C-alpha positions as CSV (number, residue, x, y, z in Angstrom):
1,M,-61.9,11.1,117.8
2,L,-61.9,12.6,114.3
3,A,-64.0,11.1,111.7
4,K,-62.2,9.7,108.6
5,T,-62.9,11.7,105.5
6,T,-64.3,9.7,102.6
7,A,-63.6,10.3,99.0
8,P,-67.0,11.8,98.3
9,E,-66.6,14.2,101.2
10,E,-63.1,15.2,100.0
11,Q,-64.5,15.7,96.5
12,A,-67.3,17.9,97.8
13,K,-64.8,20.0,99.7
14,A,-62.5,20.3,96.7
15,E,-65.3,21.4,94.4
16,K,-66.2,24.3,96.8
17,K,-62.6,25.6,96.7
18,P,-61.7,28.1,93.9
19,F,-59.5,26.8,91.1
20,D,-55.8,27.0,91.7
21,M,-53.5,25.6,89.0
22,D,-50.5,25.6,91.2
23,V,-52.2,23.4,93.8
24,L,-53.2,20.9,91.1
25,I,-49.7,20.8,89.8
26,E,-48.3,20.3,93.3
27,R,-50.8,17.5,94.0
28,L,-49.8,15.8,90.7
29,K,-46.2,16.0,91.7
30,E,-46.9,14.6,95.2
31,T,-49.3,11.8,94.3
32,A,-47.9,8.3,94.8
33,V,-50.1,6.7,92.2
34,I,-48.0,8.0,89.3
35,G,-44.5,6.7,89.1
36,F,-41.4,9.0,88.7
37,F,-40.8,8.2,85.0
38,S,-44.5,8.6,84.1
39,K,-44.4,12.0,85.8
40,M,-41.4,13.0,83.8
41,A,-43.1,11.9,80.6
42,L,-46.2,13.9,81.5
43,R,-44.1,16.9,82.2
44,S,-42.4,16.6,78.9
45,D,-45.7,16.3,77.1
46,A,-47.1,19.3,79.0
47,L,-44.1,21.4,78.1
48,D,-44.4,20.4,74.4
49,L,-48.0,21.5,74.5
50,V,-47.1,24.8,76.1
51,D,-44.5,25.4,73.4
52,D,-47.0,24.5,70.7
53,I,-49.5,27.0,72.2
54,K,-46.8,29.7,72.3
55,Q,-45.9,29.1,68.6
56,F,-49.6,29.3,67.8
57,K,-50.0,32.6,69.5
58,A,-46.8,34.0,68.1
59,S,-47.8,33.1,64.5
60,G,-50.2,36.0,64.3
61,S,-52.6,34.2,62.0
62,Q,-54.6,31.8,64.1
63,P,-56.6,29.4,62.0
64,E,-59.3,27.6,63.9
65,T,-58.1,24.2,62.7
66,Q,-54.8,24.7,64.5
67,L,-56.6,25.7,67.7
68,T,-58.7,22.6,67.3
69,E,-55.6,20.4,67.0
70,L,-54.1,22.0,70.1
71,R,-57.3,21.3,72.0
72,A,-57.2,17.7,70.8
73,S,-53.6,17.4,72.1
74,F,-54.7,18.9,75.4
75,N,-57.6,16.4,75.6
76,G,-55.2,13.5,74.9
77,L,-52.8,14.6,77.6
78,L,-55.7,15.0,80.0
79,L,-56.9,11.5,79.3
80,K,-53.4,10.1,79.9
81,V,-53.3,11.9,83.2
82,L,-56.7,10.7,84.3
83,A,-55.9,7.1,83.3
84,L,-52.8,7.3,85.5
85,L,-54.9,8.7,88.4
86,N,-57.2,5.7,88.5
87,D,-56.2,5.0,92.1
88,D,-56.5,8.7,93.2
89,P,-60.2,9.4,92.3
90,V,-60.3,12.7,94.2
91,L,-57.4,14.3,92.3
92,A,-58.8,12.8,89.0
93,Q,-62.2,14.4,89.7
94,N,-60.6,17.7,90.6
95,I,-58.7,17.8,87.3
96,R,-61.8,16.7,85.4
97,T,-63.8,19.5,87.0
98,A,-61.1,22.1,86.2
99,Q,-60.3,20.9,82.6
100,N,-61.8,24.0,81.0
101,K,-60.1,26.3,83.4
102,I,-56.8,24.5,82.8
103,W,-57.3,25.0,79.0
104,S,-58.0,28.7,79.5
105,N,-54.8,29.0,81.6
106,L,-52.8,27.4,78.9
107,L,-54.2,29.8,76.3
108,E,-53.1,32.7,78.5
109,V,-49.4,31.6,78.4
110,N,-47.2,34.5,77.4
111,T,-45.3,34.2,74.2
């Protein structure tokens, strides 16, 4: 008989895996703890943030204050996601652990 994996064990396994943005996105899409309309709202917010980052990068002049505002928007979106993932602590922890890598990926978006 297989032993049931506990949340701390799943978390430890997830932390050992390399970062994969596509896997995190897929897990967010598949989680049952966030309703359909909430997922659509998060998707819209995420696309707006990506558009803002693209505009920031295309502007040529990149004032530090604008980058700080973009990071604040990212942090707000991240907090919203984490609040919705209250009943999926493993996914929430994976996202929390990867937040700087997610931010770096967003900054690498092509204009």
